[in-house]
C-alpha positions in Angstrom: 102.7 80.1 120.7 103.7 82.9 122.9 104.3 86.6 122.0 106.7 88.7 123.9 107.7 92.5 123.7 111.5 92.5 122.8 114.2 95.5 122.6 115.4 96.8 119.1 118.5 95.0 119.5 116.7 91.9 118.2 116.1 93.5 114.7 118.4 91.4 112.8 116.8 88.1 114.3 113.3 89.7 113.6 114.0 90.3 110.1 115.2 86.8 109.4 111.2 85.8 109.3 110.1 86.4 105.8 107.6 89.1 105.0 107.5 88.0 101.2 104.1 87.0 99.7 103.1 85.8 96.5 101.0 88.1 94.3 98.4 86.2 92.6 95.8 89.0 92.6 95.7 92.5 92.7 92.9 95.0 93.7 92.4 97.2 90.7 91.4 100.8 91.8 89.0 102.7 89.5 89.3 106.1 91.0 90.5 107.8 94.6 86.8 107.9 95.5 86.4 104.2 95.4 85.7 102.4 98.8 87.4 99.3 99.5 84.0 97.6 98.6 84.1 98.9 95.1 87.8 97.4 94.3 87.7 95.0 91.5 90.2 92.0 92.3 92.0 90.8 89.3 94.3 87.8 89.0 97.5 88.7 87.7 99.0 87.1 84.4 102.0 85.9 85.9 102.4 85.7 89.6 105.3 87.2 91.4 106.9 87.5 94.8 107.0 90.5 96.6 109.6 91.0 99.6 109.5 94.4 101.3 112.7 93.5 103.0 114.6 93.6 99.9 114.0 96.9 99.9 114.3 98.1 103.3 114.6 95.7 106.1 114.2 96.0 110.0 117.7 96.3 110.7 117.6 99.9 108.3 115.1 101.4 110.9 117.2 101.9 113.3 119.8 103.8 110.9 116.7 106.1 109.7 115.1 107.0 113.1 115.3 106.9 116.9 113.0 104.0 117.2 113.2 103.8 121.1 109.5 104.5 121.2 108.4 101.5 119.1 107.0 98.4 120.3 108.6 95.3 119.0 106.7 92.0 119.2 108.1 88.5 118.4 106.0 85.2 118.0 107.7 82.2 119.3 106.5 78.4 118.8 108.8 76.7 121.4 112.1 78.7 121.0 111.5 79.1 117.1 110.8 82.8 116.0 107.9 82.5 113.7 106.8 86.0 113.4 106.5 89.5 114.7 105.0 93.0 114.6 106.5 96.5 115.0 104.4 99.6 116.1 105.8 103.1 115.5 104.9 105.8 118.1 106.1 109.5 118.5 109.0 109.3 116.4 110.6 112.4 114.9 111.3 112.1 111.1 108.5 109.6 110.6 105.8 111.4 108.6 103.5 108.7 108.6 102.7 109.3 112.1 101.3 112.8 111.2 103.3 114.5 114.2 100.2 113.0 116.3 100.8 111.7 120.0 97.5 109.8 119.7 98.4 107.7 116.7 100.6 104.6 116.3 101.4 102.9 112.8 101.4 99.3 112.5 105.0 99.5 110.8 105.6 95.6 110.0 103.8 92.6 110.7 105.2 89.4 109.5 104.8 85.5 109.8 106.8 82.9 108.6 104.6 81.4 105.6 104.0 77.8 107.2 102.4 79.9 110.2 100.1 82.1 108.2 96.5 81.7 108.2 96.3 80.2 111.7 95.2 83.3 113.8 98.7 84.3 114.9 98.5 87.4 112.9 95.3 88.3 114.7 97.0 87.6 117.8 99.9 90.0 117.1 97.5 92.6 115.5 95.8 92.6 118.9 98.7 92.9 121.0 99.6 95.9 118.7 96.3 97.4 119.4 96.7 96.9 123.2 100.1 98.4 123.0 98.7 101.3 121.2 96.0 101.9 123.8 98.4 101.7 126.6 100.3 104.8 124.8 97.2 106.6 125.3 96.1 106.5 121.4 93.1 106.6 120.0 93.8 105.3 116.5 96.3 103.1 114.6 97.4 103.8 110.8 98.4 101.0 108.5 99.9 101.1 105.2 99.6 98.3 102.4 99.4 98.1 98.7 97.0 97.1 96.2 99.0 94.2 95.3 98.8 92.8 99.0 95.3 91.7 98.7 95.5 89.0 101.8 96.8 91.9 103.9 93.8 94.3 102.9 91.5 91.6 103.6 93.2 91.1 107.2 92.6 94.6 108.1 89.1 94.7 106.6 88.6 91.5 108.9 89.8 93.4 111.9 87.4 96.5 111.7 90.2 98.8 110.0 88.8 101.4 107.8 90.3 102.4 104.4 91.1 105.9 104.7 93.5 107.0 101.8 94.2 105.9 98.4 97.7 107.3 96.8 98.2 106.5 93.2 101.6 108.2 93.3 103.2 107.1 96.6 105.9 104.7 95.0 108.2 106.4 92.6 110.2 103.3 92.0 106.9 101.0 91.8 104.2 103.3 89.7 102.1 100.2 89.1 101.5 100.0 92.7 98.8 101.8 95.0 99.3 102.8 98.4 96.3 101.9 100.8 96.1 103.7 104.2 94.0 101.9 106.7 92.8 103.1 110.2 91.9 101.4 113.3 90.0 103.1 116.0 91.2 101.9 119.6 
């Protein structure tokens, strides 16, 4: 496996790696004051596939923002693209960055399903952290949802701290709860 930084010109190919996952469990959040350790993992009655690209895929990013400050990383096994990560930095109009120049956002991380749970995501995450450090940042911010239990566990494993819980973030998906993680770097 090799990880390479690429230009925004590859977003179409980047987006061909599936970000979809099967929701089998969710974290039930009792109140905004509960911490990650107080979440209750609940099995869903009927599992479903969540595919964020069906809402907003990578090609749309360049239509919304000037992403020339972003880091785009791809993972290849031989010549096959198997994953990637995007890190947002200093981008006008990206409110998630809070107008800070010492903060990056892990905007996207994805792996082809057959390559998940093999440590590749950890290598991508570390590459995003290193890239952020090279930009002079002291923190990385990450958004996920309570229905993405594997992602929550991944960020907790990588010493990210749950910093925000928003019960009303997604108008089109009122059952989803936004969880915002912070990684000190």
